[in-house]
C-alpha positions as CSV (number, residue, x, y, z in Angstrom):
1,X,27.3,0.3,-6.9
2,X,29.5,-2.7,-5.8
3,X,28.0,-2.6,-2.3
4,X,24.4,-2.6,-3.3
5,X,24.9,-5.2,-6.0
6,X,26.5,-7.5,-3.6
7,X,23.8,-6.8,-1.1
8,X,21.2,-7.6,-3.7
9,X,22.8,-11.0,-4.1
10,X,22.7,-11.4,-0.3
11,X,18.9,-10.7,-0.4
12,X,18.6,-13.7,-2.7
13,X,20.6,-15.9,-0.2
14,X,18.7,-14.8,2.9
15,X,17.2,-17.6,4.9
16,X,15.1,-15.6,7.3
17,X,13.5,-12.2,7.9
18,X,16.5,-10.8,9.9
19,X,19.0,-11.7,7.1
20,X,16.7,-10.2,4.4
21,X,16.2,-7.1,6.5
22,X,19.9,-6.5,7.0
23,X,20.7,-7.2,3.4
24,X,18.0,-4.8,2.3
25,X,19.4,-2.1,4.6
26,X,22.8,-2.6,3.0
27,X,21.2,-2.2,-0.5
28,X,19.9,1.2,0.7
29,X,23.2,2.2,2.1
30,X,24.9,1.5,-1.2
31,X,22.2,3.3,-3.2
32,X,22.3,6.4,-1.0
33,X,25.9,7.1,-2.1
34,X,25.3,7.2,-5.8
35,X,23.1,10.3,-6.2
36,X,25.2,12.8,-4.2
37,X,28.3,11.7,-6.1
38,X,26.4,11.8,-9.5
39,X,24.9,15.3,-9.0
40,X,28.3,16.7,-7.9
41,X,29.9,15.2,-11.0
42,X,27.2,16.5,-13.3
43,X,27.7,20.0,-11.8
44,X,31.4,19.7,-13.0
45,X,30.4,18.6,-16.5
46,X,27.6,21.1,-17.2
47,X,27.1,24.9,-16.8
48,X,24.6,26.0,-14.2
49,X,22.0,27.0,-16.8
50,X,22.3,23.6,-18.5
51,X,22.5,21.3,-15.4
52,X,18.8,20.6,-14.8
53,X,18.3,18.6,-18.0
54,X,21.1,16.0,-17.3
55,X,19.8,15.8,-13.8
56,X,16.3,15.2,-15.2
57,X,17.7,12.4,-17.4
58,X,19.4,10.9,-14.4
59,X,16.2,11.1,-12.3
60,X,14.2,9.6,-15.2
61,X,16.4,6.6,-15.3
62,X,14.9,5.5,-12.0
63,X,11.5,5.3,-13.6
64,X,13.0,3.1,-16.3
65,X,14.2,0.8,-13.6
66,X,10.9,0.9,-11.6
67,X,8.8,0.4,-14.7
68,X,10.9,-2.5,-16.0
69,X,10.8,-4.1,-12.6
70,X,7.0,-4.0,-12.6
71,X,6.7,-5.1,-16.2
72,X,9.4,-7.8,-16.2
73,X,9.3,-8.9,-12.6
74,X,6.1,-10.9,-13.0
75,X,7.2,-12.3,-16.3
76,X,10.5,-13.5,-14.8
77,X,8.8,-15.0,-11.8
78,X,6.3,-16.7,-14.1
79,X,9.2,-18.2,-16.2
80,X,11.0,-19.4,-13.1
81,X,7.8,-21.1,-11.8
82,X,7.4,-23.0,-15.1
83,X,11.0,-23.9,-15.6
84,X,11.4,-25.8,-12.3
85,X,13.6,-25.2,-9.3
86,X,17.0,-23.4,-9.6
87,X,19.8,-25.3,-7.8
88,X,23.2,-23.8,-7.2
89,X,26.3,-25.7,-6.1
90,X,27.1,-25.2,-2.5
91,X,23.8,-23.3,-1.9
92,X,21.1,-25.7,-2.9
93,X,17.6,-25.2,-4.2
94,X,16.5,-21.5,-4.5
95,X,13.0,-20.2,-4.3
96,X,11.8,-18.2,-7.3
97,X,12.2,-14.8,-5.6
98,X,15.7,-15.7,-4.5
99,X,16.7,-16.6,-8.0
100,X,15.3,-13.3,-9.2
101,X,17.5,-11.4,-6.7
102,X,20.6,-13.2,-7.8
103,X,19.8,-12.6,-11.5
104,X,19.5,-8.8,-10.8
105,X,22.8,-8.8,-9.0
106,X,24.5,-10.6,-11.9
107,X,23.1,-8.1,-14.4
108,X,24.3,-5.1,-12.3
109,X,27.8,-6.5,-12.3
110,X,27.9,-5.9,-16.1
111,X,26.8,-2.3,-15.5
112,X,29.6,-1.8,-12.9
113,X,32.2,-3.0,-15.4
114,X,30.9,-0.7,-18.1
115,X,31.0,2.2,-15.5
116,X,34.6,1.6,-14.6
117,X,35.7,1.3,-18.2
118,X,33.9,4.3,-19.6
119,X,33.6,7.0,-16.9
120,X,36.3,9.5,-16.0
121,X,36.4,11.8,-13.0
122,X,35.6,15.3,-14.3
123,X,37.6,18.5,-13.6
124,X,36.1,20.3,-10.6
125,X,34.4,23.7,-11.3
126,X,34.5,26.7,-9.2
127,X,37.3,25.7,-6.8
128,X,39.5,28.4,-5.4
129,X,42.3,28.2,-2.8
130,X,44.2,25.2,-1.4
131,X,41.4,24.0,0.8
132,X,38.6,24.5,-1.7
133,X,38.2,20.8,-2.4
134,X,38.4,19.7,1.3
135,X,35.4,18.6,3.3
136,X,33.7,21.7,4.9
137,X,33.5,21.8,8.7
138,X,30.0,21.4,10.2
139,X,29.8,25.0,11.4
140,X,30.4,26.2,7.8
141,X,27.5,24.0,6.6
142,X,25.3,25.3,9.4
143,X,26.1,28.9,8.5
144,X,25.4,28.3,4.8
145,X,22.0,26.7,5.7
146,X,21.0,29.5,8.0
147,X,21.9,32.1,5.4
148,X,19.9,30.3,2.7
149,X,17.4,28.3,4.7
150,X,14.2,29.3,2.8
151,X,15.8,28.4,-0.5
152,X,17.2,25.1,0.8
153,X,13.9,24.3,2.7
154,X,12.1,24.7,-0.6
155,X,14.2,21.8,-2.0
156,X,14.5,19.7,1.2
157,X,10.8,19.9,2.1
158,X,9.0,21.2,-1.0
159,X,10.5,18.7,-3.5
160,X,10.5,15.9,-0.9
161,X,6.7,16.4,-0.3
162,X,6.2,16.3,-4.1
163,X,8.0,13.0,-4.1
164,X,5.9,11.8,-1.1
165,X,2.8,12.4,-3.2
166,X,4.2,10.3,-6.1
167,X,5.4,7.5,-3.8
168,X,2.0,7.4,-2.1
169,X,0.3,7.0,-5.4
170,X,2.8,4.5,-6.7
171,X,2.7,2.3,-3.6
172,X,-1.1,2.2,-3.5
173,X,-2.2,2.4,-7.1
174,X,-2.0,-1.4,-7.7
175,X,-4.0,-2.1,-4.6
176,X,-6.5,0.5,-5.7
177,X,-6.9,-1.2,-9.1
178,X,-7.4,-4.6,-7.4
179,X,-9.8,-3.5,-4.6
180,X,-11.9,-1.0,-6.5
181,X,-11.9,-2.3,-10.1
182,X,-11.2,-6.0,-9.7
183,X,-8.0,-6.1,-11.6
184,X,-5.4,-8.8,-11.1
185,X,-2.0,-8.1,-9.7
186,X,-0.5,-8.7,-13.2
187,X,-3.0,-6.3,-14.9
188,X,-2.3,-3.6,-12.3
189,X,1.5,-4.0,-12.4
190,X,1.5,-3.9,-16.2
191,X,-0.7,-0.8,-16.4
192,X,1.1,1.2,-13.8
193,X,4.5,-0.1,-14.8
194,X,3.9,1.1,-18.3
195,X,2.8,4.5,-17.1
196,X,5.9,4.8,-14.9
197,X,8.2,3.8,-17.7
198,X,6.8,6.2,-20.2
199,X,5.5,9.2,-18.3
200,X,7.9,9.2,-15.3
201,X,10.9,9.2,-17.6
202,X,9.4,11.8,-20.0
203,X,8.3,14.0,-17.1
204,X,11.7,14.0,-15.4
205,X,13.5,14.9,-18.6
206,X,10.9,17.6,-19.5
207,X,11.2,19.1,-16.0
208,X,14.9,19.4,-16.4
209,X,14.5,21.1,-19.8
210,X,11.8,23.5,-18.4
211,X,14.0,24.4,-15.3
212,X,17.0,25.2,-17.6
213,X,14.8,27.4,-19.8
214,X,13.3,29.2,-16.8
215,X,16.7,29.6,-15.1
216,X,18.2,31.2,-18.2
217,X,15.3,33.6,-18.8
218,X,13.8,34.4,-15.4
219,X,15.9,32.9,-12.7
220,X,14.7,30.5,-9.9
221,X,14.0,28.1,-12.7
222,X,14.5,25.0,-10.6
223,X,11.9,26.0,-8.0
224,X,9.5,27.4,-10.6
225,X,9.6,24.1,-12.5
226,X,8.9,22.3,-9.2
227,X,6.0,24.6,-8.4
228,X,4.5,24.0,-11.9
229,X,4.9,20.3,-11.1
230,X,2.9,20.6,-7.8
231,X,0.1,22.8,-9.2
232,X,-0.3,20.8,-12.5
233,X,-0.4,17.4,-10.7
234,X,-3.0,18.4,-8.1
235,X,-6.2,18.2,-10.1
236,X,-5.3,14.9,-11.8
237,X,-4.1,13.4,-8.5
238,X,-7.5,14.2,-7.0
239,X,-9.4,13.0,-10.0
240,X,-8.0,9.6,-10.8
241,X,-9.2,7.8,-7.6
242,X,-12.7,9.0,-8.4
243,X,-12.8,7.7,-11.9
244,X,-15.7,5.4,-12.8
245,X,-13.6,2.5,-14.3
246,X,-10.1,1.3,-14.7
247,X,-9.7,2.7,-18.2
248,X,-10.4,6.2,-16.9
249,X,-8.0,5.7,-14.0
250,X,-5.2,4.8,-16.4
251,X,-6.0,7.9,-18.6
252,X,-5.8,10.2,-15.5
253,X,-2.7,8.5,-14.1
254,X,-0.8,9.5,-17.3
255,X,-0.8,13.3,-16.5
256,X,-0.6,12.6,-12.8
257,X,2.8,10.8,-13.2
258,X,4.1,13.0,-16.0
259,X,3.5,16.3,-14.1
260,X,4.4,14.8,-10.8
261,X,7.8,13.8,-12.2
262,X,8.7,17.3,-13.5
263,X,10.4,18.2,-10.2
264,X,12.4,15.1,-9.5
265,X,15.4,16.2,-11.5
266,X,14.8,19.9,-11.7
267,X,14.4,20.6,-8.0
268,X,17.5,18.8,-6.6
269,X,19.6,20.3,-9.5
270,X,19.3,23.6,-7.7
271,X,21.7,22.4,-4.9
272,X,24.8,21.9,-7.1
273,X,24.1,25.2,-8.9
274,X,23.5,27.0,-5.6
275,X,26.0,25.5,-3.2
276,X,29.8,25.8,-3.2
277,X,31.5,22.8,-4.8
278,X,32.9,21.5,-1.5
279,X,29.3,21.3,-0.1
280,X,27.5,19.9,-3.0
281,X,27.5,16.2,-2.2
282,X,26.7,16.6,1.6
283,X,23.8,19.0,0.9
284,X,22.4,16.6,-1.8
285,X,22.8,13.8,0.8
286,X,20.8,15.9,3.3
287,X,18.1,16.4,0.6
288,X,18.0,12.6,0.0
289,X,17.7,12.0,3.7
290,X,14.7,14.3,3.8
291,X,13.3,12.8,0.6
292,X,13.6,9.3,2.0
293,X,11.8,10.2,5.3
294,X,9.1,12.4,3.8
295,X,8.8,10.7,0.4
296,X,9.4,7.0,0.5
297,X,8.6,6.4,4.2
298,X,5.9,9.0,5.0
299,X,3.9,9.1,1.7
300,X,2.8,5.5,1.4
301,X,2.4,5.2,5.2
302,X,0.0,8.1,5.3
303,X,-2.3,6.4,2.8
304,X,-2.3,3.2,4.8
305,X,-3.0,5.0,8.1
306,X,-5.7,7.1,6.6
307,X,-7.4,4.1,5.1
308,X,-7.3,2.1,8.4
309,X,-7.9,4.8,11.0
310,X,-9.6,7.7,9.3
311,X,-11.9,5.9,6.8
312,X,-11.8,2.4,8.5
313,X,-12.2,0.1,5.5
314,X,-9.7,-1.3,2.9
315,X,-12.0,-0.4,0.0
316,X,-11.9,3.2,1.1
317,X,-8.3,3.5,-0.2
318,X,-10.0,5.6,-2.8
319,X,-10.7,8.4,-0.3
320,X,-7.2,8.2,1.1
321,X,-5.7,8.5,-2.4
322,X,-7.7,11.7,-2.9
323,X,-6.9,13.2,0.5
324,X,-3.2,12.4,1.1
325,X,-1.6,13.3,-2.2
326,X,-3.6,16.5,-2.4
327,X,-2.5,17.6,1.0
328,X,1.1,16.8,0.3
329,X,1.0,18.7,-3.0
330,X,-0.5,21.8,-1.4
331,X,2.2,21.8,1.3
332,X,4.9,21.3,-1.3
333,X,3.6,24.3,-3.3
334,X,3.7,26.5,-0.2
335,X,7.4,25.6,0.5
336,X,8.3,26.1,-3.1
337,X,6.5,29.5,-3.3
338,X,8.3,30.6,-0.2
339,X,11.7,29.7,-1.8
340,X,10.9,31.5,-5.0
341,X,10.0,34.7,-3.2
342,X,13.3,35.0,-1.2
343,X,16.3,36.6,-2.9
344,X,19.0,34.2,-3.5
345,X,22.1,35.1,-1.4
346,X,24.7,32.7,-2.7
347,X,25.4,31.3,-6.1
348,X,28.2,29.5,-7.8
349,X,28.9,30.2,-11.5
């Protein structure tokens, strides 16, 4: 948290593209450390049949941040534009976007202090033997993956493809509002930001609750909840780009984001339940690597490539938003179904 908060401040102090690019990479490196550590800690605090809900709450917090960024970002930039230039001693005059970065870094420092003061390291669950808490050798990780590859692939690829569909929609929904329905950037950001804030958060928490209920009653609850997410999202994701006006788009985006968010906490929560304690964090990191490549990188890029090279016109982002998320959701469902069908070979109580 200290690394990415400091890097956020460096983003605000960047004077050229290379400096901003490097600072943003450092933000990502810092952020990438948080989720593996957090999921591993949550697995020590909660029983396996109660783990998905707190993981869903944690995943839902990202929607709070994203929604607040869209809702408040424009307001903050507007305030800075009206209040005149910001001048810092030794640095000089800042542009509005630079001042916004520095303000975000300052706010995060308060969160870091609260974290250090209030959070204690939990007692590790399921550790046996003198080397149980040591880092596992690579061959042990490879052997565990080979023995459980269909289950792990359901999380690594199935849940990641679900995320790719959501990232594709999130990255292009504002442009879709502006190109097809003539909305301003502020209108599009407010509408989609409100949906993310409410439905993304609620969906992540509901998905965690559903996974815990299914895990306790039928087993494979994490993957079943993720499969429900893929199948329930599909019709709404295909319908909202075809809506006749912006109001209908907003109405259809509500279930799209809600159902699409069910898997974001429930799916990855399988890893700390399923894997030995000494492998939890590294396997979650592997999932995040797949989720970043397939989700954040590939999902939005596929919509852009489809719009430019398949349909050939910016206004035809509508067709791309039908085709790309639908394809990703179908592929995700296939991976998840494959993971549900296989008998789980390893488990940690």
